C-alpha positions as CSV (number, residue, x, y, z in Angstrom):
1,X,0.0,0.0,0.0
2,X,2.7,2.4,0.9
3,X,4.5,2.0,-2.4
4,X,1.3,3.2,-4.2
5,X,0.4,6.0,-1.8
6,X,3.8,7.6,-1.4
7,X,4.2,8.7,-5.0
8,X,0.7,10.1,-5.0
9,X,1.4,12.1,-1.8
10,X,4.6,13.4,-3.3
11,X,2.9,14.3,-6.6
12,X,0.1,16.2,-4.7
13,X,2.6,18.0,-2.6
14,X,4.6,19.1,-5.7
15,X,1.4,20.3,-7.4
16,X,0.5,22.3,-4.3
17,X,4.0,23.8,-4.2
18,X,3.7,24.8,-7.9
19,X,0.3,26.4,-7.5
20,X,1.4,28.4,-4.4
21,X,4.7,29.5,-6.1
22,X,2.8,30.5,-9.3
23,X,0.6,32.9,-7.3
24,X,3.7,35.2,-7.0
25,X,4.3,35.9,-10.7
26,X,0.6,35.8,-11.3
27,X,0.2,38.7,-8.9
28,X,3.2,40.5,-10.5
29,X,1.2,40.2,-13.8
30,X,-1.3,42.8,-12.4
31,X,1.5,45.3,-11.7
32,X,1.2,47.1,-15.0
33,X,-2.5,47.6,-14.7
34,X,-2.2,48.8,-11.1
35,X,0.7,51.1,-12.0
36,X,-1.0,52.8,-15.0
37,X,-4.4,53.2,-13.3
38,X,-3.7,53.8,-9.6
39,X,-0.1,55.1,-9.0
40,X,1.3,58.6,-9.6
41,X,2.9,58.9,-13.0
42,X,6.7,59.0,-13.7
43,X,7.8,58.1,-10.2
44,X,9.6,54.7,-10.6
45,X,11.7,55.1,-7.5
46,X,8.8,56.2,-5.3
47,X,6.9,53.1,-6.6
48,X,9.8,50.8,-5.9
49,X,10.3,52.3,-2.4
50,X,6.7,52.0,-1.4
51,X,6.6,48.4,-2.6
52,X,9.6,47.4,-0.5
53,X,10.0,49.4,2.7
54,X,6.5,49.5,4.3
55,X,6.0,45.8,3.7
56,X,9.5,44.9,4.9
57,X,9.0,46.9,8.2
58,X,5.7,45.3,8.8
59,X,7.0,41.8,8.3
60,X,10.1,42.6,10.4
61,X,7.9,43.9,13.3
62,X,5.6,40.9,13.0
63,X,8.5,38.3,13.0
64,X,10.6,40.0,15.6
65,X,13.7,38.1,14.4
66,X,16.9,39.5,12.9
67,X,19.5,37.7,10.8
68,X,22.4,35.9,12.6
69,X,26.0,35.4,11.6
70,X,26.5,35.2,7.8
71,X,22.9,35.8,7.1
72,X,23.4,39.5,7.7
73,X,25.5,39.8,4.5
74,X,23.5,37.1,2.7
75,X,20.3,38.9,3.4
76,X,21.8,42.2,2.2
77,X,23.0,40.5,-1.0
78,X,19.6,38.9,-1.7
79,X,17.8,42.0,-0.7
80,X,19.7,44.1,-3.2
81,X,19.3,41.5,-6.0
82,X,15.5,41.0,-5.4
83,X,14.5,44.5,-4.4
84,X,17.1,47.3,-4.0
85,X,18.4,46.9,-7.5
86,X,15.7,44.9,-9.2
87,X,12.7,47.1,-8.4
88,X,14.1,50.4,-9.8
89,X,15.5,48.7,-12.9
90,X,12.1,47.1,-13.6
91,X,10.3,50.4,-13.2
92,X,12.9,52.2,-15.3
93,X,12.5,49.7,-18.1
94,X,8.7,49.9,-17.8
95,X,8.8,53.7,-18.5
96,X,11.2,53.3,-21.5
97,X,9.9,50.1,-23.1
98,X,6.5,48.8,-24.2
99,X,5.2,46.1,-22.0
100,X,5.7,43.5,-24.7
101,X,9.4,44.1,-25.1
102,X,9.9,44.0,-21.3
103,X,7.8,40.8,-21.0
104,X,9.8,39.1,-23.8
105,X,13.1,40.0,-22.2
106,X,11.8,38.8,-18.8
107,X,10.7,35.5,-20.2
108,X,14.3,34.4,-20.9
109,X,14.9,34.2,-17.1
110,X,14.5,30.3,-17.1
111,X,17.4,30.1,-19.5
112,X,19.6,32.4,-17.3
113,X,18.6,30.3,-14.3
114,X,19.5,27.1,-16.1
115,X,23.0,28.5,-17.0
116,X,23.7,29.7,-13.5
117,X,22.4,26.5,-12.0
118,X,24.9,24.6,-14.1
119,X,27.8,26.8,-13.0
120,X,26.9,27.4,-9.3
121,X,24.8,24.4,-8.3
122,X,26.3,21.8,-10.7
123,X,22.7,21.0,-11.8
124,X,22.0,20.2,-15.4
125,X,18.4,20.9,-16.4
126,X,16.6,18.4,-18.6
127,X,16.7,19.2,-22.3
128,X,12.9,19.1,-22.5
129,X,12.7,21.8,-19.8
130,X,15.1,24.0,-21.8
131,X,13.0,23.5,-24.9
132,X,9.9,24.5,-22.9
133,X,11.7,27.6,-21.8
134,X,12.6,28.5,-25.4
135,X,9.0,27.8,-26.5
136,X,7.7,30.0,-23.6
137,X,9.9,32.9,-24.7
138,X,8.6,32.5,-28.3
139,X,5.0,32.4,-27.1
140,X,5.5,35.6,-25.0
141,X,7.1,37.3,-27.9
142,X,4.1,36.5,-30.1
143,X,1.7,37.5,-27.4
144,X,3.2,40.8,-26.4
145,X,5.4,42.2,-29.2
146,X,4.0,44.5,-31.9
147,X,5.4,46.0,-35.0
148,X,5.3,49.4,-33.3
149,X,7.4,48.3,-30.3
150,X,10.1,50.8,-29.4
151,X,13.6,49.2,-28.8
152,X,15.1,51.7,-26.4
153,X,18.7,50.6,-25.7
154,X,18.7,51.8,-22.0
155,X,15.4,50.2,-21.4
156,X,16.5,46.9,-22.9
157,X,19.8,47.0,-20.8
158,X,17.8,47.7,-17.6
159,X,15.4,44.9,-18.3
160,X,18.2,42.4,-19.1
161,X,20.1,43.3,-15.9
162,X,17.0,43.1,-13.8
163,X,16.2,39.6,-15.2
164,X,19.7,38.5,-14.6
165,X,19.7,39.8,-11.0
166,X,16.5,37.9,-10.1
167,X,17.9,34.8,-11.7
168,X,21.0,35.1,-9.7
169,X,19.0,35.6,-6.5
170,X,17.0,32.4,-7.2
171,X,20.2,30.3,-7.6
172,X,22.0,31.9,-4.6
173,X,18.9,31.3,-2.4
174,X,18.8,27.7,-3.5
175,X,22.6,27.3,-2.8
176,X,22.4,29.0,0.7
177,X,19.1,27.5,1.9
178,X,17.2,29.4,4.6
179,X,17.6,29.7,8.3
180,X,14.0,31.0,8.9
181,X,10.6,30.8,7.4
182,X,10.0,32.4,4.0
183,X,7.9,35.2,5.6
184,X,10.8,36.2,8.0
185,X,13.4,36.2,5.2
186,X,11.0,38.2,3.0
187,X,10.9,40.8,5.7
188,X,14.7,40.9,6.0
189,X,15.2,41.4,2.2
190,X,12.4,43.9,1.7
191,X,13.8,46.1,4.5
192,X,17.3,46.1,3.1
193,X,16.0,47.0,-0.4
194,X,13.6,49.7,1.0
195,X,16.3,51.3,3.2
196,X,18.6,51.6,0.2
197,X,15.8,52.9,-2.1
198,X,14.4,55.6,0.3
199,X,17.2,58.1,0.2
200,X,17.7,57.5,-3.6
201,X,14.0,58.2,-4.2
202,X,14.1,61.4,-2.1
203,X,17.3,62.6,-3.8
204,X,16.3,61.9,-7.4
205,X,12.5,62.4,-7.4
206,X,11.9,64.4,-4.2
207,X,8.7,64.3,-2.1
208,X,5.5,64.1,-4.2
209,X,3.3,67.2,-4.1
210,X,0.2,65.1,-3.2
211,X,-0.8,61.5,-2.7
212,X,-4.4,60.6,-3.4
213,X,-6.6,57.9,-1.9
214,X,-6.3,56.1,-5.2
215,X,-2.5,56.2,-5.0
216,X,-2.6,54.8,-1.5
217,X,-4.9,52.0,-2.7
218,X,-2.4,51.1,-5.4
219,X,0.6,51.2,-3.1
220,X,-1.3,49.0,-0.5
221,X,-2.1,46.4,-3.2
222,X,1.4,46.3,-4.5
223,X,3.0,46.3,-1.1
224,X,0.7,43.7,0.5
225,X,-0.4,41.4,-2.3
226,X,2.2,41.9,-5.0
227,X,5.2,42.1,-2.6
228,X,4.9,40.8,0.9
229,X,2.7,37.8,0.2
230,X,3.9,37.2,-3.3
231,X,7.6,37.1,-2.3
232,X,6.9,34.9,0.7
233,X,5.3,32.4,-1.6
234,X,8.2,32.8,-4.1
235,X,10.9,32.2,-1.5
236,X,8.9,29.2,-0.3
237,X,9.0,27.9,-3.9
238,X,12.7,28.4,-4.1
239,X,13.1,26.2,-1.0
240,X,10.9,23.4,-2.5
241,X,11.3,23.4,-6.3
242,X,14.1,23.1,-8.7
243,X,15.4,26.5,-9.9
244,X,14.5,26.0,-13.6
245,X,11.1,24.7,-12.7
246,X,10.4,27.7,-10.5
247,X,11.6,30.2,-13.0
248,X,9.4,28.7,-15.7
249,X,6.4,29.8,-13.5
250,X,7.4,33.3,-14.4
251,X,5.5,32.8,-17.6
252,X,2.3,33.3,-15.6
253,X,3.3,37.0,-15.3
254,X,2.7,38.0,-19.0
255,X,-0.3,35.6,-19.2
256,X,-2.0,37.2,-16.3
257,X,-1.0,40.7,-17.5
258,X,-2.6,39.9,-20.8
259,X,-5.8,38.7,-19.1
260,X,-5.8,41.8,-16.9
261,X,-5.5,44.0,-20.0
262,X,-8.5,42.2,-21.6
263,X,-10.7,42.4,-18.6
264,X,-9.8,45.8,-17.1
265,X,-8.3,47.9,-19.9
266,X,-10.6,46.6,-22.7
267,X,-7.7,45.4,-24.9
268,X,-8.2,42.8,-27.6
269,X,-6.0,40.0,-29.0
270,X,-5.0,39.3,-32.7
271,X,-4.9,35.8,-34.0
272,X,-1.1,35.6,-33.6
273,X,-1.4,36.8,-30.0
274,X,-3.9,34.0,-29.3
275,X,-1.3,31.6,-30.8
276,X,1.4,33.1,-28.5
277,X,-0.9,32.8,-25.5
278,X,-1.5,29.2,-26.2
279,X,2.2,28.5,-26.8
280,X,3.3,30.2,-23.6
281,X,0.6,28.4,-21.6
282,X,1.5,25.1,-23.2
283,X,5.2,25.6,-22.5
284,X,4.5,26.4,-18.8
285,X,2.5,23.2,-18.4
286,X,4.8,21.0,-20.4
287,X,7.9,22.4,-18.6
288,X,6.5,21.5,-15.2
289,X,5.3,18.1,-16.3
290,X,8.5,17.1,-18.0
291,X,10.6,18.6,-15.1
292,X,8.8,16.3,-12.6
293,X,9.8,13.3,-14.6
294,X,13.5,14.1,-14.6
């Protein structure tokens, strides 16, 4: 009996881990809609600071635990990779690139993770998983790119660097493990990133003239749902899933962003975009299924 039940339990547990981890990039897929409809315009550093610092301080106060030993500098490194450097680069790219270009660049993250995993973790991803990652990038490109897309060099550079930073954070977190729960470690890293971003935002952008109730609603959503809860689930996924399998879940980001655009902004899809959506979704499902058989 046990030889039959154990694989089922393991399979169910992995499916649960995948679903919970996928909620993180799914919530990030709503960031564009929230940013364009609720946040003050042209303030990427303010948006990045408000996503990181309040959520980090709340989690830190709730957990009442600080890093110990080497985890002081490890938390600082991961905090800068995931938040202090990643957030402003992503917002900078968002202001200089169409969403389609940024999404396509971001979708190569599984390939970057696979390369870093090979070098740092000595883990060789399955060929089928790599093919799924390539298919996912192609699907996102069909889904999001248009002939009118602007290819701003600085925006492309910022998006590539941000994608590489997050990929590096995934691999390093897998290598280092975790001394505390994902929620505690999320608080450490968010606080580090927010503390670095606050003086930079004040220096470069200054204090905003006014913050409306709509702005506060947008900041609250991004801070609570899109950051504190999302990254706690993401870090939990890092602990339980293979790096390439986890990064493939990032494909849910442009898929959810597309659905949000359809439902909230009234956007429509062309035939090729529908093909791209199906290809990206198929690559996401196939990558997880094939990865579990490795």
